[in-house]
N, C-alpha and C positions, 0 to 999 in steps of 0.2 A: 595853073595848079594841076598837078598830075592826077590822073584817074586812080581810083582805089580798086583796080581790077582784082587784086588778090582777095578782097573781101567778098566779091562776087554778088553784091546786092545793089540794084539800081537806085534804091532809095538812099543808100549810103553815098553813092557817087554824086547824086544830086545835092545832098546836104553839104558835102565837102567841096563841091565846085563853087568857086567864088563868082558870082554873077557880075556882069558889067555894071558899073556905077556903084559898086559896093564901097563900104568905108575903107579907110586906108589899110586896115589890117584885120584879118580874120584869124581868130584863135580857134584851132580845131581841137576839140576835146572828145575823146572816144572812151566809152565805158563798157566793159564787160559787166555781167550781172543782170538782174531783172530790170524790167522797164521802169520801175519806180526810181532807179538810180539815174537813168537817162533823164527822166522827167525832173528830178531834183536839180540836175545841172541846167536843163533847158528853162525851167520855170522859176527857179530860185537863185542859184549861184550865178548863172549867166547874166540875167538882167542886173543883178547887184554889181557884178564886175564891170559891165558896160557902163553903168551909171558913174562908176568911179574912174573909168578910163575912156573918156570920149575919143572916138576914132577907132575903137576896137569892137568888133562883133564876135561873139562867142557862138560857135556852131557845135552842137552836141549830137553825137551819133552813138547808137548802141550796137554791139556785136553779138548779143545774146547771153543767156545765163550759163553759169558753170564754167569749168575749165575750157570748154570748147569756145566760149566767147573770148577768153583771154588768148587762146591759141590763134585766133584770127588776127589779133593785134600783133602777135609775134611774127606770123607769116607776112603781114603787111610790111613791117619794119625790115624783116630779113630780105624781102624782095627789093627794098630800096637801099640796101647796104652800101652800094657803090656810088650812090648819088650824092650830090653836094648838100642837099637838105631834104628833110622828110616832111610828109604832109601832116603828121600827127604832132601836136604840140604838148598835149597832156593826155595821159591815159590812166584809166582806173582798172587795175588788174588783180587777179587772185594771187595767193601765196606761191603756188607752184609756178605760175607764169613768171612772177617777179624773179625767182631764183634762176630760171632759164634765161631770162632776158639779161640779167647781170652776167651770167656765164658766157653769153653770146656777145657781150659788149654792146648791147643795144640801148643802154640807158646812160644818162648823164648823172654824175655824182653831185646832185644839186642841193642836197639838204643843208649843207653848211652855208649856202647863200640865202637861205630862207629863215627869217627870224623865228618862225614857229617851230623850226627844227629843234630848237633848244627845249621845247616843251614836251617832246616825245620821250616817254619813259618805258613803254611796253617793250618787252624782250622781242616781240615779233617784228619790231622796227629794225632789228639788227639781224635776225635769223628767220629765214623763210624755209621751213622744212629741211633744214640742214645746210642751206646756202647762206653765206654772209652777204647780206644786202644793206648793211649799215652805210648810210650816206646816200643811198639811191632811192629810198622809199620813205614816205610818211603815210601812216594809216589814215584812210578816210574815216574809218570807224573801227571799233573792236566789238565783235560779237563774242559772247561768253556763255558758257554753260554753268549752271549751279544747281544745287539741290533745292527744289521747291517742297515746302511742307505746310501742313495745316496746323497753325499755331493753336487752334482750339483743341487739337488732339495730341499734339507733340509740344509739350511745354519747354523742354530743353533739347533742341535738336543736336544730333551728333556733330562734332566739330572736325572730325577727321575720318578717313576711310576706316581706320581701325575701330573707332567708336561706332561707325555705321554698321560694321560687320557684327559687332556685339548687339547693337540695337535690333537688327533684323533677326538675329537668333532669338531674341526675347520677344519680338513682335512679328511673328511670321505672317506673310501675305499682306503686310501693311506698306511695303515698299515696292515700287514698280519701275521698270525701265524697259526699253524696247530693243534689247540685244544689240546686234551689229547690223541687222538688215532692215530695220524699220525706221531708220533716220539717224542723224548724226549726234543727237543728244545721247543716245545709247552708246554709240561708238566712243564719244567723249568720256562717258563714265568708265568704260572698259580701259581706255588708255590711261585715265587717271588712276585706276586700280593698279595697273602695272607700274606706273610712275611711283605710286606709294610703296610698292613692294620691291623697287629697284634699289640697289646700293648706290647708284649714281645716275639718277634720271636725266641729268644734263647730257650725258653721253647719248641717250636715246633721242634727245631733242637736237643735238648739235653734231653728233657723229664723232669720229668716223665710224662707218658701219663695220661691225664684226659679226659674221654669221653665227659664231658659236654662242653669242649672247642669248639667243632665243631659248637655248636649253635651260638657262637660269630662271626662266619664267614658270617652269613646271609646277613648283609648289604654289605659287600665287594663283595660277590657273586652276589648280586642284581646289584651292579654297573658294575660288569664284564659282566653280561647279557646285560645291556644297551650298554656297550662298544662294545660288539661283533656285535651289530646292525650296527656299523659304520666301521667294519673291514672286511677284506677278509680272509676267512678260507682256508688255503693252503693245498695241498694234502700230505705234509710230510716235513721232514727236507730238503731234496733236492728240494722239491717243492717250499719252501720259497725262497731258493737261486735262483731257476730258474725264479720265478716271479720277483724277484729283478733285475735279469739280463735283463729280457725283458721289464723292466720299468712298469710293471703292478701294482707294489706297490713301495713305496719309503722307506719302513722301515719294519723290522721284526726281531724276535729273531732267532739266528743261533748258531751252535757250532763253536767256534773260529777256530779250526783246519780245519774243513770242509770249512769255509769261505776262509782261506788263501790258501788251496789247490786248490779250484776253481779259486781263483784269479791268482795263479801261473800258472794254466793251461789255462788261458785266457778266462775262462767261466764267470768271473765277471770283469767289467771295473775297472780301477784304481780309479775312483771317489767314489767307495764304501768304507765306513769307518765303524768303530765299536765304540759303546758306552756302557760301563757297567754302567747301571743306578742305582741310589740309591733307597733303602738301599742295594740292591744287588740282584744277581741272582745265582741259584745253578750251580754247576759243579760236576764232579765225578773224583776221582783218581783211579788208580790201585796201589796196594801196594806190596812192597817187604817185605816178612816175613821170619823168620828163625824158623823152627819147634823146639819144646822144646827138642826133643831128636835127633836132627840132628847128623848124624855120624861124620860130619866134621864141627863143629860149628865155629872154628876160620877162616878157609878159606871161609866159608859162609859169615861171617861178612866182610872179606876183599873183597869179590865179590860185596856185596852191597855197600861198601864204594867206590869202583871203579865206580859202576853203577850210583851212586848218586853224584859223584864228579862234580865240576863245568864244567870241560872240557868235560866230557862225556855227561853231561846233555845238554851242548851247541851243540855239534856235533851230538849226537845220538838222543836226544829227540826233540830239537828245530828245527835243520836244516833238519833232516830226515822226521819228522812227523808233524811239525807245532803244536806240543803240547806245553803247558806251562810246565816249568820244575817242578819236584817234590820238589826241594829245592827252597829257596828264589831266585827270579829272579835277585835281585840285586847282588847276589853272582855269577851269570852266565854271567852278562853283559860284564865283561872284557874278556871273552872267545869268544865273538861273534863279528863279523864284524859289522860296522855301519849299513850296508844295512839290515842285518838280524834283528838287534835290532830295527831299524826304522820300519820294517815291523810288528814285533810281539809285541813291547812294547811301541809304541808311542800312539796309539789310547787308549789302556788300559795299564796304567803304572803299574810297580810292586807294588807301594803303593796302587793303586786302586784295584789291584788283591788281595792283602792281606786283604784289608778292605771290599771289596764288593763281593769277591768270596765266596759264601755260600755253605754249604753242603745241601743235600736234608734232609727233616725232618725224624724223627724216623718213623719206619715202620707203626705203627698204625695211626699216624697223616697223613702219606702219603696216606694210604688207604682211610682214611676219606676224604681227599681233593679230590681224584679222584671220589669217590662216590658222594660227595656233588656237584662237577662240573656237573656230569651227571644229577643229580636231579634238580639243581637250575639254571644252566646256559644253558645247551643244549636245 
């Protein structure tokens, strides 16, 4: 097996090197993202797959968090472009990287060969920040933002951005969010505001990019500047949750998985609920992909099929991490106990998630939004 010199880490080389006397086949799975994602494959998915496939050993390797971790995977595959087969069989990558990998023809269009591909309904499975990735990716999970609110203080939460704008005007300093520099829940809120004010938000999500479009946001950003005068700017994703917990605000945008983790840990009272407001708010997935020249393409597909099966999505993704499943939540419901379902899918139903869970915009519009917020809102 060839060395992974492009990853530049001795530990990675050791993990992916197949020792003498190893089983007949080693399936190499590389994951960008935090260490918990590598541990999930190493301690949970890998042993399960090995038990079902005698003669196969799963080796899990991490390349680090954020886009930089995914970039290492791109560099590794690019360096092997002219070789007959590649060392990576399955990779877990971010949205931006998936689009780049499709454009560079580094991925196999494997989804049609995987039974669970039919269970994927999220629009992010077809569009990754403006790049058509349909057929090349299945989400490992979907993270999602929503509006958290204290049901003891807010009996009827706003159902849309327009209703929220009116609610804040009537209830100043009871809503808080972290702008665009304190974490992605605030960024998501701002993007959703511009989606709600756009004549055709699909253009922002799918392109093509038209530089003149940003001029059409002036009125929406002007309203957001006025809106901000009546809100509390929180110190970050955790800061919003902390202020909700202390009762300093009654409502604010949060990551759903963080919300439920805090609630399970007793850091948020049970009176806290979630609302995914219309027309929607962005979330982000991580993707399972199969490289175009994976040495073991069939076992790779079988691995992804197991990882995205309803049972594994229920036990591994929902119960362990409070993430939304990568496949349609309706397909996972029968695998979850009532208490887990009630916790994760009552406030935001599967239908609402499918309709209102939006991707972030294509990269040039995204950059324009952040720049425009700095100039016209801050």
